[in-house]
N, C-alpha and C positions, 0 to 999 in steps of 0.2 A: 272406542270408549274414552271418555274424559279421564285423564290420569288421576285427577282428584277424586272422581267417583270410584275409580278402581281402588285407590288407596283406602277410601272410606269403607268399601266392601271388605277389604282385607283386614283392616284394623277393627275387628269386632271387639266387644268388651273383653271376651275371653282371650283373644289374641294379644291385646294390650297387656292383659294380666300375665301372659306367658313371658313377654319381653321384660316386664317389670320384675317377675320372679327371678329370671336369669340374672338381671342386674343386681338384685338384692343379695343373692347367694354368691355371686362371683366377686363383687366389688370389695367387701370388707378387708381381706388380706392384701389385695393387689392395688385397689384404688382408694382405700382408706375412707375418708369422709364423704366420698361420692355416695356411699350407701345411705348416709344421713340425708343428703339432698334428694336422692331417689325416693326414700321412704317417706319423707315429709311432703315432697311434692305429690306423690301418689295419694297420701292420706288427705291432704288439703283439697285435691281435685275430687276425691271421693266425697268429701264433705259438701262440696259445691253440687255434686250430682245428687246427693241425698236431699239437700235443700230444694233442688229443682224437681224432686220427685222421680228422678231417673234411676235411682237406686233405693234399696230398702235395707233396713237393719236386719241382720240375721241373728236373732236372739235365741240362744239355746242355753241350757243349764251350765255346761262347762265354760262356755264363753262368758256367761254372766257372772259366775262365781270368780273367775279370773279377773274380770273387769272390776268387780267390787273390791277385790283385794288391792288392785293397782290404784283405784281411786281413793281407797282408805289410806294408802301410803302418802299420796299427794295431799290429801286433806290433813294428815298428821303434820306434814311439813308446814303447811299454811297455819295450822293451829299453833304450832310452836312459835312462829313469828308473831302471831297475835298476842300470845301469852307474854312474850318477851318485849313487846312493843317495838319490834324491828321490822314491821311489815313493809315500810317504805324502803329500808335498806336491803331487804331480801327480794324485792320484786325482780331484779335482774337475775337472781339465783333461781327463781322459779321457772325460767325458760326451759331448762332440761326436762321439767315435768311434763311439758307439752307432748314430748315424744311418747311418754307413757299414757297420757290421756287419750291419745289417738288410737289406742288398742281396738275398741269396738268398731270404730269407723273403718280401719284397715281390714279388720277381720271380715266385716260384712262384704266388702268389695272383693277380697281375696277368695271368698267362698263361692263365687260364681265360676271358679276354675274347676275343671274336671280333676278329681283327686289323683287318678293315676298319672295324668299329665304333670301335675304339680310335683308329685313325688319324684318322678323321673327327671324333670328339669332341675329340681333342687340338688339331686345327686350329681348330675352331669356338670352343672355349674360349679358345684363344690369341688369336683375333680379338677376342673380347669383352674379354679382358684388355688388349689394345692400346687399345681405345676407353676403357675405364675408367682406364687409366694416363694417357691424355691429359687426361681430365676432371680427375683429381686434380692433374696437373702444372699445368694452367691455373689452377685454384683456388689452389694453393700459391704459384705464381709471381706471378700478377697480383692476387689478392685478399688473400692473407695476407702477401705481400711477401718470401717466401723467395728467397734468391739462387740456390739450386739446388733443384729439385724432388726430393722424397724419396719420393713416392708413398705406398703403404701400408707400404713397407719401413722407413721411418724413417732411411734412409741413401741418399744420392744414388748412390753407386757400386753398391750392391746393387740399388737400384731400376733403374738403367740396365742392369745385367747381365740381370736377369730379364725386363725389357721387351724388350731386344735379342733374347733367345731367343724371345719371343712373336712379334716381328716376323718373324724368320727362319722360324718355323713357318708363318705365313701365306704367306710367299713360297714355301716348299717345298710347301705344300699346293696352292697355285694352279698352280705349274709342273709338279708331278708328276701332277696330275689326280686326286688323292685327293678333292678337293672341287671340283665343277664350277663353282660360283658364284665365278669368279675376280675379278669386279668388286668385290663386297663385301670380299673378302679383300685386294685391292689397297688399298682405302680404309682398311681396318683397319690394314694394314701401315704406310701413310703416317701414320696417327694415332700408331702406336707409335714410328715414327722421330722424329716431332716431340716426343713425350714423352721419348724418350731424349736428344734435344738439350737439352731443358729441364733435364735432370739435371746438365748441365755436366760429365759424365764423359768426358774426352777419349779415354782409352784404350779405353773401350767404343765410342765413335764409330768408332775404328779397327777394333776387333773386328767391329763390325756391317758395315763396308765389306768386310773380307776374307771374312767368312762369307757375305755376299750373293753375292760373286763365286764362292765355292765352290759355292753352291746353283745358280747359273747354269751352272757347269761340269758339275756332276753331271747336270743336265737338258738339256744342250746338244743331244742327239740328238732331242729333241722339237720343236726349233725349225725352222720353215720360213722362207723369205725374208720372207713376209708377217708371220709371228710376230715375227721379229727387228725389223722396222720398227715394229710395234706396241709391242714391248718398249722400243725406244729412245725412242719418243714418250712412253710412260708414265713411263719412268725420268727423262727430261729434264723433263717437266712436274712430276713429284713433287719432283725436286731443286730446281727453281725455286720451287715453292710452299713447300717446307720452308725454303729460304734466306730467302724473303720473310717468313715468319712468325717465324722464330727469328734473324733477322739480328743484332739487338742482343746476343743470347746468344753467338752465334758470334764476333762481334767482341770482346766482353768477355773471353771465355775465352781467345781467342788473345792478346789484349793482356796479360792476366794472366800467361800462360805466358812471353811475352817479357820482361815486367818481372821475373818471378821468376828467369829465366835470367840476365838482366843483373845483378841483385842478387847472385846466387850467384857469377858469374864475376868480377865487378869488385870486390865488397866482401866476398866470402866469407860472405854472409848466409844462414844456415841456418834462419831463423825463418819463411820463406815456405813455402807448401805444397810447392813443388818442392825448396826447400832442406832441408826436413824429410825428404823421401823420400831425397834424395841422402845426407843425414847418416845416416839409418837404414841405407842400404845399406853405407856405410862402416863403421858400428858393427857391423852384422851380419857383414860379411866378417871383421872383426877377431875377433869371437866365434867364427866358424867355424874360423879358423886355430888357435884355442886348443884346440878339441876337434873335429877334422875327421871322425872316424869315427862316433862315437855321439852327438855333440852335448852339450847341457847339460840336456836335459829340457824338458818343456812349460812348466813354471812359471817357468823362468829368463828368458823373453823380456823381460818388463817390467823386471826388475832389471838385465839386461844393457843394455837400451836406455837406461834412465835413467842408469846409471853411465857408459855410453859417451858420451852427449850431454854430461854434466857434465864429463868429462875432456877430451873433444875440442873442444867448442865453448862450454863454459861456460853451457849452456842447461839449464833444468829441464824436460825432456821425457821422457815414458815411454810406450811402446806395448806391447801384448801380441802384436804381429806386426811384421814388417819391411817392409810394403808391397811385398812380392814373395813369392809363394807358395813358390817353391823355396828362396829364401834363408831364409825362416822355417823350412822343413823342415830345411835344413842346420844352422841354429843349434839347433833343438830336438832333432833326431835324427841329425845328421851326414849323411855320404854315404849311409849305409844308408837313412835315412829319405827323403832326397831322391830316390834311385834308386827306392825303393819307390813314392813318390808319382808319379814320372814313369811308372812301369810301368802305373799305372791308365789313363793316357791313351794310352800306346803300345798296350796290349792293345785298348782301345776302338777306336782308329783302325785297328788291324790287322783287327779283326772287320768294320769298316765297309768297308774297301777290298777285302776278299775278296768281299763281297757285290756291291759296285759293279763289280768286274771280271768276275764270272762270272754274275750274276743279271740277268734281264730282268723279273722280277716287280715291278710298280709298288709294291706294299706293302713288299716287302723293300728296295727301293731308297729308299723314303721313310724307312724305319727307319734305314737306313745314313746317310742325309742328316741325320737327327736327331742321330746320334752325331757326325758331322763338325762340325755347327754348335755342338754342345755343347763339343766339345774346343777348337775355335777360340776361342769366346767366353770360356771359362774360362782358357785359356792366355794369350791376349792381355790380357784384363782383369787376370789374376793377376800380370802382370809389374810392375804398379805398385799392386797392391791385395791382396785376400785371395783365395786359391785354394780352400782348405778351412778349416773352423774357425768358420764362421758358420752359424747355424741355418737361415736362409732359403736361403743358397747351397748348403749341404750337402744339404738336403732336395730342392731343385730339381735339383741334380746327380744325385741318385739317381733322381728321377722321370724325367729325360730318358735317363739311361743304361739304366735298366730298360726303359722303353718302347721306346727305340731298339733295344736288343739283342734284345728279344722280337720286334718287328716285322721286324727285319732277318734274324735267323737263329735264332729260337726256335721251339718247337713249342707248339701249343695243347693244353692238357690239360683233362679234365673234372673238376669238383669231386667229391670223394667224399661221398656223401650218408650 
């Protein structure tokens, strides 16, 4: 048989989706922006197939409501630029919105994948990502001498966020029964937790804790008395092991936080990491008050933050976001933009809670759990960082929302040959 013919027979549409899914769930912590290239490449190829009539849109209520919320946010950003007369200056800043706009295209292609296969691949790829993340973190922290591990993302906060999601996928997979081998998943999750601590991102530590509790709450009906005892033993041992390995980091990051807080409250020092964030929030709120409904446009963030820091604190600082996702949206697109951004997460959590309330199907509940952990991780982490607007974070957000929505309440379709 011709090797090319054999390859074509092997690479069916669903088989390609399997490799694609593995890449999307494995790459964020380990390979960083590779997830962006993979996601966008797959979405653009799906768009070509749709135009050629070889794929079809999978339109269902949960997907449609999520897509409407996403498109409303993108429209709010464009509207803000039109109102402010900065459309030409903002064109380059609109490029990250393309990632969000691809949601229904990628969803339609992903939904030709068998649900059980997708769930299992997502869990296993996340487990591999946790192990890879720890290896990178150890090398960067102990051998290279980085103060905060950045993994493949090149940014400690982004690395912590995507690794946190991988940890929670391992936990959800083990507790839901999607993957029976719970011991390797537990070990992988522990590796991911340690890697997250190495990042030094305190808000993501909090997000990980809250989301882990949410996963336990979702799966509480699966616990028996013996399971609870085993869970407590594993959790206690894992906590002690993590603390023993990362004790210097935990102490250092806590000490830095108190030092920054003391410098801010007693000396008004806004040059520390905490001081810069507080200063950005003050500058951002001032900017929001000047244009509360439609904001200043996407390109105005750096100018406003630079001028605000100079006027308020006499510091030469400038950022393209305000270290709070919703505040950034308020400055860029006003209340219209912030409400549209919030609607994405409100719709997502609404879809998830409906499934968790009325469905007993393990795959559907696992998909709903994916949505819950995504919303918690992004919202808590976004309180002091970036919510949307970063290529890795945006691509990973789409990967989790698409997969979670499809598994929770989507229908599988057949590809058009």
